[in-house]
N, C-alpha and C positions, 0 to 999 in steps of 0.2 A: 472480582472486585466490583463494587457497585460504582457506576460511573456518576451518578447524579442523585443528590439527596436534598429534599427540601422538608423543613419542619416548620409548622405553625403552633406556637403556643398562643393559648388564649391568657386573658388577663388573671384569671383565677387559678390557683392550684387545683381546684375542684371539678373545674370544667374539662372539656375533652382536649386531648393532644392530637392532632392530625399528623401523620407521616405519609408522604408518597414518594415512589421509588422509580427511577428510569434506569434499565439496564439494556445495552446493545439495542438502542433504538426502541425498546418495548416499555409501555408505560406499566407499571405495577400498579395494583389497586391502592387506595387509600385506607389506612388503617387507623381505628380509634382505640386509645386506651388512656388510662389515668396514672399519675406517679404514685408509686408505693412510698413508705416511709424513707426508705433509702435506695430504692431501685424500682424500675419498670421492666416489663417484659412482655412482648408478644412475638410468637413464631410464626413464621410463614414458609411451610415446607422445611422447617428446621433450619433456617438458613441465617437468621439474625436476631439479634436481641438488643436491648438498649439499657444502658446503665446511667444512673445518676451518680455522679463522683462524689458529691457531697451532700448528705441529706439535709433539707430544709435551708439549703443556701442557694447560691445564685449559678452554679456552673452545672452544665449537663453535657455529656458526651455521648455519642451514638457509636457503638462498637459492634459491627457485623461479625457473625461467626459462620462457620460452614457446618455441614451436617455432623461432623466429628467433634463438634463443640470447640474447635481451635479458634481464638479469637484473632481477628484481623486488625489492622491499625485502625485507629480512630479516624473516621470519615468526615465528622462535623461536631463542632462545639459552639456553644452559645450560652448567653445568660439570660436570666428571666427573673421577675420579681414574684415573690410569693405573697398572697394575701393572707394575712393572719386570721386565724379561726376565730379570734374575738370579734373581729370586725364583720363577721358574718351574722346577719341579722335574720330572724324567723320571718317566714311569709305572714303579711298582715292580712287578715281576712274577716269577714262577717258572715254570720248565717241569717237567713231570711225565712221565716216561718209562715207559710200561707194556709188559710183555712178555706174549705169547700163545702158545699152542700150536698145533699143525697145524688143529685144529678151531676155532680162534680163542676158545679159552677163557682167560680171564685166568689168569696165573701169577703175577707179582709186579711190584712197582714197582722201577725201578733206583734205588738211592740215589744222590743228587747227589754224595756224598763220593766216589764211585769212578768218575765220569766226569771225565776229566782234559782233555778239549777243549771249545771252544765248540761249540753245536749250531747248525750252518748249514745251509742248504738252498735250493733255488730251485724256481721253477714257470714253465712256458712256455705261453702260448696255443697252441691247436691242438696241444698235447703233454700232458705230465704233470708230476706233481711228481717232481724229481731225487732223487739218491741222498742218505741219511744216513750218516755214518761216526761211530761211537762209540768212542772210545778209554777203555778201561775198565782201572783199576788192579786186575788180577786176576793170580793166579799162572798159569804156563804150564799146569799140570795141571788147571786148574779144570774143573768140570762146569757152570758157571754158565749156559751157553747150552745146555746138553742140552735137547732137545724144545722149544726156542724156534723159532718159524716167522715170527713177526710181531711188529711194534712200533707203538704209537702214542704221539705226543706231544701233550700238553696244556699249556695256558697257564693260569694264574691271575695277575690283576694287581689293583691296589688302585682300580681304576676298577669296570668291570662284567663282565669277562671271567672266568668260573667254569668250570674243567673245559672249556675252549674248544678242541676239537679242532684241531690245525693240521697233523698229517701222519700218513700211514699207508703203512708199508713192510712188505715181506717180506725175510726174513734171506737174502742172496745169498753171503756168504761170511765167515768169520772167520780173522784171522792171529793166531798166537802170536808175539809180540815179546820179545826180551831184548836191552836195551842199556844201557850205563852202571849195570851192576849193578841194573837195574830191569826187571821182569817186566810185561808189559802184552798185553791182549786187544784187538785192533782189529776190530770188527763192522761189516760194511757192509750196509746194507739198501737194497732198490730199490723204486720205486713199484710197488704192486701192478698198477696198470693196464699196466706194462711187460709183464705177462705176456701181454697181447694180442698182443705182437709175437713171441711163441713158437710160435703157433698158426696154421695155414694154413686159410683159409676154404675150405670144401667144400659142395658140394651134391650129394646122392647119391653121396657118396665121390669125386665128380670136383673136381678143383682147377683146370680149365681149361674156362671157359664164359663167356657174355656174359650180363648181367643188365640188365633195364630196369625201373625203378622210380623213385618218388620218392626223394629223399635221406633223408628223415626215416625211411620205411620200411626203407631199406636199411641205415641205421645201427643201427636197432632189431633187424632181422634178425641182424647181426653180433654185437650184444651177447648176443641170445638164443642164438646158436650157441656162443658162448664160455660162456654160463651151464650149458651142458651139461656142461663140465668143471669149472667152479668155481661151483657154483649158488647159494652164498651171498655172493658177492663183488660183482658188478657189477650195477646196477640203473638204471632211469630211471622218470621220471613223465610224466603228462601235461603238466605245467609245464615240465619240464627239457627236453623235445625239442620243438622248434616244428614245426608242421605247415606245411610248403611243398609247393606243389601242382607244382611243375615237375619233370618226369621227365627222368632223366639214363640215357645208356647206359654200363655200366660193363664193360670186358673183365677178367676174372680170369684170370691166368696164373700159376699157382703163387703166389698172392699171400698174404701173412700178413694177419692180421685188422686189426692197427693200420695197415699201410701201405694197405689197402683203404679204411679211414675217411678217412685223409689224403687219398687220391686222390679221395674223393666230396666232402670238404669243400671242397678246392681249387677246385671248380667252383660254389660256392654263395657267397651273400653272408653267410653264418653263420659262427660260430666254434664250436669244440669244445674242451671243457675237462672234466677230471675232477679233482675235489678231493679231500680226505682222506676225505669220507664216500662215495666210490665211486660217486656219483650221476653219471652221464654227463649233461653239459649241452651241447645243440646249439641255438643260439640266436644272434640278431643283437646288435648292439651295444647296452647298456642305454639305456633311453629317459630316464634321469635321470643326474645326475652321482652318483658312488658315494662319492668322497671329497673334501673340501675341505680343502686344505694351506694353511698360513699362511707365507709368507717370512718369514724371520728368527726364526720359532718352531720349526716342526717340519720345515722345509726346511734341512738343514744343508750340501747342496751342490746345485749346479745346474749341468749341462754341456749347452752348446747349440753343437755343432760345425756348420759348414757344409760339407756334403760335396760337393765338385765331382767325385769320382772315378767316382761312378756315372752321371754325365751321358751321354745317348746321344741324339744330335740328328740322326741319319741312319738311318732304319731301314727293313730289308726283311723279310718274313715267308716262310718257306718252309711250304707248305701241301699239302693232299691232297684228291683227289676220293674219295667212297666206291667201292668195289670197283675202284680203279684203282691200279696198282702203282707209278706214277710221281708225282712231286712237282713243283710249281711254285713260283716265288718271285715276290712282288708287286713292282710299281714301288716305288721308293725314294720315301719321304716324308721331308721335311726340315723343321727349324726354324731359320730363317735367324737370327733373334735370338739363340737359343742359341748357333749356331755362332760368331757375332760375339763373344759374350761368354766362352764356355768353349772355343773351338777346335773343330775338326770332329772328332766322334767318331761314327764309323759302326758298325752292327751289323747282322748278318742273324739273326733269331730262329728256331729251329727248334722247332716244337711240332707233336707227332705227334697231337694232339687237335683240331687246326683243319682243317676240311673245307670246301672251297669258296672262291671268290675274295672273295665278299661278306664273310664271317666273317673271312677273313685280312686284309682291308683295314680293317675295323673294329678288330681286335685291334692291327694295326699304328699306325693312328692314335691309339688309347687309350694304348698303350705310348709313342708319342712324346710325348703331352702329359704323361704322368706322369714319364717320365725326362729330359726335356730341360731339367727345372729342377733346381735344386740341392736338396740334401735335409737338412732337420734332423733329426738323430738326438738326441733329448733324453734325457737320464739326470738322474733326480732321487734325491737321497739324503734318505730321511725318518728322523729320529731317534726316540728313545724319548719324547718328548713326545706322540707319536701312537701310538695301538694299532696296531702295524705287523702284527701277525699277522692283522689283518682285511682286509689289502690283497692282491688277487689279480689275476692276469692276466684280463683281460676287463672289469674294472671300469674306469670314466672317472673322470678327475680334474680339477679345477680349482686353481690356485695363485692364492691371495688375496694382496693387499698387494705386487703385483709390476706394473710398469709394461708388461711384455712379456706379450702374451695367450697364456697357457697355459691353455686352457679346453677342457673336452670332448674331451680326447685319451684314447685307450684305452691301457690298460697291455698291453705284449705280453710282458713277463717281470719277475719279481721275484726278487731274490737276498736271503736273510734271514741276519741274525745276531742277537745278543741285543740289541744297541745300535741297529742301524739296518737299513733294507730300501733296496735299490737298484733302482729302478724305470726300465725302458725303455719309452720311449712311441713308438708309431707314429701318423703322421698319416694314411697311406693304407692300404687294405687290399691283398690280392693282386690283381694286374691282371685275373686270369681271373674272380675273383668280381665284379668291377666291371662286367664286359662280358656274361658269360653267366648272371647270376643271376635275369634277368627270365623 
């Protein structure tokens, strides 16, 4: 029997409830959770759960249970006031667009009165931030963008964001538009990191060679090489680049810097991402959940399609031996249960990076295990009750107050607008990462 129980309810149903327990003079940890529609539950060594006796009303009871799920007597009950959803206001915010010259010296702030379109943008894991288009209410003969090379976008809100940097781009092009007796300037900005895909990686002025090194050292070397052209743009820190000791062999054949980085990352269990601060991050999945979303509050849409089209349940792999010009194909591996459920779907995988029958069979079996099952491609739309600008690919999320378990999933991409962010989640990483990252 629990000897002492203390519960602290915050003022809003959407905030955190904390419960701490003391038993036999030992202080138990404090737990955090949120109330579901008609019940809440959190287990600690299978010893207790909590029930709300009346949904959306004022009575709460705490009922411990033992490891056999036998309920004990009510230990504590109290009342609390529920804030109505209608009273929840979106977070008020404003975007600030700043322009800079070729030396990244600040020039001016773009007045919101001349921006005639919504500011929208997107980010992808293992890639970068995508383009920004600004439609500006300016005459055709304007010199407004003369000497402008870069743009930064910041956000201020009525919570805690203050001049919070959300995007950095370089000017890619601008178009003079005249339509319906109106003059307009359309400026297109691209992610600064896209410049990495404009430069070939060289060693001693050579563009064709083989390099063997640890992935983290290779990535640093590529960044340092690009830094010889753009010394003030890209950077990394001891914390941003994980030190992984597995060495890989990489062939460079007239390969651009970003393509080479993607090739390296594909064979590790890490992800790479460059945010608006231009600091290159090469790390594994976060060890803690980055964002907690609340169903019915800041989750405005949720799509969970069951995708059978990508199912493969009979697989062979084409592979090579080092220094041999010919290739071989493994025996076929099948998943009879998947064939019975989804029809027979055969595939021969060609992977020029696989050498030897043992590695090929391992890749084949792992591929079959992954693709013989149907896939959940979850999409979540988060509204402005949440600070959407703080959400990024790479982060992990949990959706509270939902009876379907959406927890500890990593964000693969985010598409932003002023009122919402659309998140794509991935359950599984690249198959090569899973197999060859040890």
